[in-house]
C-alpha positions in Angstrom: -19.9 3.6 -35.3 -17.6 1.8 -32.9 -15.5 4.9 -32.4 -18.7 6.8 -31.6 -19.7 4.2 -29.0 -16.3 4.5 -27.3 -16.4 8.3 -27.3 -19.9 8.1 -25.8 -18.7 5.8 -23.0 -15.7 8.0 -22.3 -17.9 11.2 -22.0 -20.3 9.3 -19.7 -17.4 8.2 -17.6 -16.2 11.7 -17.1 -19.6 12.8 -16.0 -19.9 9.7 -13.7 -16.7 10.6 -11.9 -18.5 13.6 -10.3 -21.1 11.5 -8.6 -20.9 11.5 -4.8 -20.8 7.8 -4.3 -18.2 5.7 -6.2 -20.4 2.6 -6.4 -23.0 4.6 -8.4 -20.3 5.4 -10.9 -19.7 1.7 -11.5 -23.4 1.1 -12.1 -23.6 4.0 -14.5 -20.7 2.9 -16.6 -21.9 -0.7 -16.6 -25.3 0.4 -17.8 -23.6 2.5 -20.5 -21.6 -0.4 -21.7 -24.6 -2.7 -21.9 -26.6 0.0 -23.8 -23.9 0.4 -26.4 -23.4 -3.4 -26.7 -19.7 -3.2 -26.5 -19.1 -6.7 -25.1 -17.4 -8.1 -28.1 -14.3 -10.2 -27.9 -12.3 -7.3 -29.4 -13.5 -4.7 -27.0 -13.9 -6.7 -23.8 -10.6 -5.6 -22.2 -11.4 -1.9 -22.9 -14.8 -2.3 -21.4 -13.6 -3.9 -18.2 -10.8 -1.3 -17.9 -13.4 1.5 -18.0 -15.5 -0.2 -15.4 -12.4 -0.7 -13.2 -11.3 2.9 -13.6 -14.7 4.1 -12.3 -14.3 1.9 -9.2 -10.7 3.0 -8.8 -11.4 6.3 -7.0 -11.0 5.0 -3.5 -8.1 2.9 -4.6 -6.1 5.7 -6.2 -6.8 7.9 -3.2 -5.0 5.4 -1.1 -2.2 5.2 -3.6 -1.6 8.9 -3.3 -1.4 8.8 0.4 0.3 5.4 0.7 -2.5 5.1 3.3 -3.4 1.6 2.0 -0.3 0.3 3.6 -1.8 -3.1 3.9 -2.2 -3.4 0.2 0.8 -1.7 -1.4 3.5 -1.3 1.3 3.1 -4.1 3.8 5.5 -6.5 2.1 9.1 -6.0 3.4 10.3 -8.9 5.6 13.6 -9.7 7.2 15.0 -13.2 6.7 14.1 -15.4 9.7 16.8 -17.6 11.3 14.4 -19.2 13.8 11.0 -18.3 15.3 11.1 -15.0 17.1 14.8 -14.2 16.2 16.3 -12.1 13.4 19.9 -12.4 12.4 22.1 -9.6 13.6 24.0 -9.5 10.4 23.0 -7.0 7.7 20.4 -8.6 5.4 18.7 -7.4 2.4 15.5 -8.4 0.6 14.3 -7.2 -2.8 10.9 -8.1 -4.1 8.7 -7.2 -7.1 4.9 -7.4 -7.2 2.1 -7.0 -9.6 -1.3 -5.6 -8.7 -4.5 -6.7 -10.4 -8.1 -5.6 -9.9 -10.8 -7.6 -11.6 -8.3 -9.2 -13.9 -6.9 -5.8 -14.9 -3.2 -5.0 -14.5 -3.2 -1.7 -12.6 0.2 -1.4 -11.0 3.7 -2.8 -10.5 5.7 -2.1 -7.4 9.0 -3.1 -5.8 10.1 -3.2 -2.2 13.6 -3.4 -0.7 14.5 -3.8 2.9 17.8 -3.6 4.7 17.9 -5.1 8.2 21.1 -4.2 10.1 20.2 -6.0 13.3 19.4 -2.8 15.3 18.6 -0.5 12.4 16.6 -0.8 9.2 16.0 1.0 5.9 13.0 0.2 3.6 12.4 1.4 0.0 9.2 1.3 -2.0 8.6 2.2 -5.7 5.2 2.0 -7.5 4.2 2.7 -11.1 0.7 2.5 -12.4 0.0 0.5 -15.6 -2.3 0.4 -18.5 -5.3 2.7 -18.6 -4.8 3.5 -14.9 -1.5 5.0 -15.9 -3.1 6.8 -18.9 -5.6 8.6 -16.6 -3.4 9.2 -13.5 0.3 9.0 -14.8 1.1 8.2 -11.2 4.4 7.0 -9.7 5.3 6.7 -6.0 8.6 6.4 -4.2 9.2 6.1 -0.5 12.0 5.5 1.9 11.9 4.9 5.7 14.6 4.5 8.3 14.6 3.6 11.9 15.7 1.5 14.9 14.9 -2.1 15.9 14.4 -2.8 19.6 14.0 -6.2 21.2 12.0 -6.0 24.5 12.7 -8.6 27.2 10.3 -11.4 27.9 7.3 -10.7 30.1 6.5 -13.5 32.6 8.3 -16.0 30.4 6.3 -14.9 27.3 8.3 -13.5 24.3 7.5 -10.0 23.2 7.5 -8.8 19.6 10.3 -6.7 18.3 9.6 -3.0 18.0 10.4 -1.1 14.8 10.8 2.5 15.7 10.7 4.9 12.7 13.0 7.9 12.7 12.4 9.4 9.2 10.1 8.8 6.2 9.9 10.6 2.9 7.5 9.7 0.0 7.3 11.4 -3.4 4.4 11.3 -5.8 4.3 12.2 -9.5 1.0 12.5 -11.3 -0.6 14.5 -14.1 -0.5 17.7 -12.1 2.8 17.9 -10.2 5.5 16.3 -8.1 4.5 16.2 -4.4 6.5 15.2 -1.4 5.7 14.4 2.2 8.5 14.3 4.7 8.0 13.0 8.3 10.4 13.3 11.3 9.5 10.8 14.0 10.6 12.3 17.3 11.1 10.4 20.5 8.0 10.3 22.8 6.5 12.4 24.3 7.3 14.7 21.3 4.9 14.1 18.3 5.9 13.3 14.8 6.2 16.3 12.4 5.1 16.1 8.8 5.8 18.7 6.0 4.6 18.7 2.4 5.2 20.6 -0.8 5.1 20.5 -4.6 7.1 21.3 -7.7 6.3 21.3 -11.4 7.0 18.2 -13.6 8.8 18.7 -16.9 6.3 18.9 -19.7 3.4 19.5 -17.3 4.3 23.0 -16.0 0.9 24.4 -16.8 -0.8 21.9 -14.5 1.2 23.1 -11.5 -0.3 25.5 -9.0 2.5 27.7 -7.4 0.2 28.3 -4.4 0.9 24.6 -3.5 4.6 25.0 -3.6 5.2 24.7 0.2 6.7 23.7 2.5 3.5 23.4 4.4 3.3 21.8 7.9 0.6 19.1 8.1 -1.2 19.4 11.4 -4.6 18.0 10.7 -3.9 15.1 13.0 -3.8 16.3 16.7 -0.3 16.1 18.4 -1.5 13.4 20.9 -2.2 11.1 18.0 1.2 11.6 16.5 3.2 10.2 19.4 4.8 6.7 19.2 3.7 6.1 15.6 5.3 4.6 12.6 5.3 5.3 8.9 3.4 2.9 6.5 6.4 0.9 5.3 7.8 0.4 8.8 4.5 -1.2 9.8 5.4 -4.2 7.7 8.3 -5.7 9.8 6.3 -4.6 12.9 3.3 -6.7 11.8 5.5 -9.7 10.9 7.3 -9.4 14.3 3.9 -10.1 15.9 3.5 -13.3 13.8 7.0 -14.5 14.5 6.5 -13.9 18.2 3.3 -15.9 18.1 5.1 -18.8 16.5 7.6 -18.7 19.3 4.8 -18.8 22.0 3.6 -15.2 22.1 0.3 -13.6 21.4 -1.4 -14.1 18.0 -2.8 -10.6 17.8 -1.3 -7.1 17.9 -1.9 -3.5 16.9 0.6 -1.4 14.9 0.1 2.4 14.9 0.6 4.2 11.6 0.9 7.8 10.4 1.3 8.9 6.8 1.5 12.6 7.3 -2.2 13.3 6.9 -3.9 10.4 8.6 -3.4 8.4 11.8 -4.6 4.7 11.6 -4.2 1.4 13.5 -3.4 -1.9 11.9 -5.0 -4.8 13.8 -3.1 -8.0 13.2 -4.5 -11.5 13.7 -2.6 -14.7 13.0 -5.2 -17.1 11.4 -3.1 -20.3 11.1 -1.7 -22.4 8.3 -3.3 -22.5 4.9 -2.7 -24.0 1.5 -2.8 -21.3 -1.2 -2.8 -21.9 -5.0 -1.0 -19.1 -6.9 -0.6 -19.3 -10.7 -1.7 -23.0 -10.6 1.0 -23.8 -8.0 0.1 -24.9 -4.4 2.0 -23.2 -1.6 2.0 -24.0 2.1 1.6 -20.7 3.9 0.8 -18.8 7.1 -2.4 -16.8 6.8 -2.4 -13.4 8.6 -5.3 -10.9 8.5 -4.6 -7.1 8.6 -7.6 -4.9 9.5 -7.0 -1.1 9.2 -9.0 1.2 11.5 -9.1 5.0 11.1 -8.0 7.0 14.2 -7.6 10.7 13.2 -7.4 13.0 10.2 -9.9 11.1 8.1 -12.7 12.7 6.2 -16.1 11.0 6.6 -16.1 9.5 3.1 -12.5 8.2 3.6 -13.5 6.5 6.8 -16.1 4.5 4.9 -13.4 3.4 2.4 -11.0 2.2 5.2 -13.5 0.5 7.4 -13.9 -3.1 6.4 -10.8 -2.9 4.0 -9.1 -6.0 5.6 -6.5 -8.0 3.7 -5.2 -11.6 4.1 -1.5 -12.1 3.8 -0.2 -15.5 2.7 3.3 -16.0 4.0 5.5 -18.8 2.7 6.2 -21.7 5.2 9.4 -22.8 3.3 11.7 -21.0 5.8 12.0 -17.8 3.7 8.9 -16.3 5.3 8.0 -14.4 2.1 4.6 -12.7 1.5 3.6 -14.6 -1.7 0.2 -13.0 -2.1 -2.1 -10.4 -0.4 -5.8 -10.7 -1.0 -8.7 -8.4 0.0 -11.3 -9.9 2.3 -14.1 -8.1 0.4 -13.0 -6.0 -2.5 -9.7 -4.5 -3.7 -6.6 -5.3 -5.7 -4.8 -8.7 -5.5 -1.1 -8.4 -5.0 1.2 -11.2 -6.1 4.9 -11.6 -5.7 6.5 -12.3 -9.1 10.2 -12.0 -8.4 12.8 -12.0 -5.7 15.8 -10.0 -7.0 19.5 -10.3 -6.1 19.6 -6.5 -5.8 17.0 -3.7 -5.8 14.4 -4.7 -8.4 14.2 -2.4 -11.5 10.9 -0.8 -12.2 10.5 1.5 -15.2 7.8 4.2 -15.4 6.9 3.4 -19.0 6.4 -0.4 -18.6 3.0 -1.9 -19.4 
């Protein structure tokens, strides 16, 4: 009987995925779980996982595009020597994070950043976990490179460093195929150029559509919106430069312009002040920073709804290391917690649970 109940729920889940509004899917599955009386201690985790998977549609969409930079990529920070100043020596930072949504472990990801004083290189690697991995089999890798520019003071007020992207490449692997997006960031007034393509994955060749092979130029975002923009990962140090500059006497707000190949968005940055944050029963003294994404171009109507109001609060350590200890949604979304600072690039295996 219990197997029949689980099969019934799963079939209901598949049907609910085609509903036009993702919140309705959650309600349908919730009602199904209550009807089948599955809330036993043995099956509670499975039930919660199914509910979470229904609500995951907007989240997994952002995974695939790395569009939710504020949630899954805005984590790389250079070591700070003093307020408003970054060491000119080459420095590296390697971090590992866990992502939970509603108490369910949905993903692990790592981030590495190399700061050479006037150049940078950031690397990002994500792997889904648990049932999220079972249904999506998704992994994401990305690398970005660029230059660091320090503008002079304006009327005695310090100006934030500028992180200028030169190249970005992200690669996705899911149940269907391997997809890549490659972006070249030209010097203004030339716009950035994005190209995409796919290839089959070993063991999943039947899922691949040769018509999607590429390369295909991505031009949904108008050229004027692709000038002077940065990739999602390069937005991280740009955002933190605004915070460091404020601590040195500069403005406490700023806007970072992002482009992921398909969408153009702004990240509105606001420094909210000092805060005490309890993480895993340990109190931390932090700086609190709010990141509010705003769609600009290339978004479908339903995706604009998902992005609007998707603000996150960053809790940055005040111990001198300036590390992002936790990232928390203002309304709903995954909670991201730093679990390890590695001596070299953190290892992340696709098969881990």
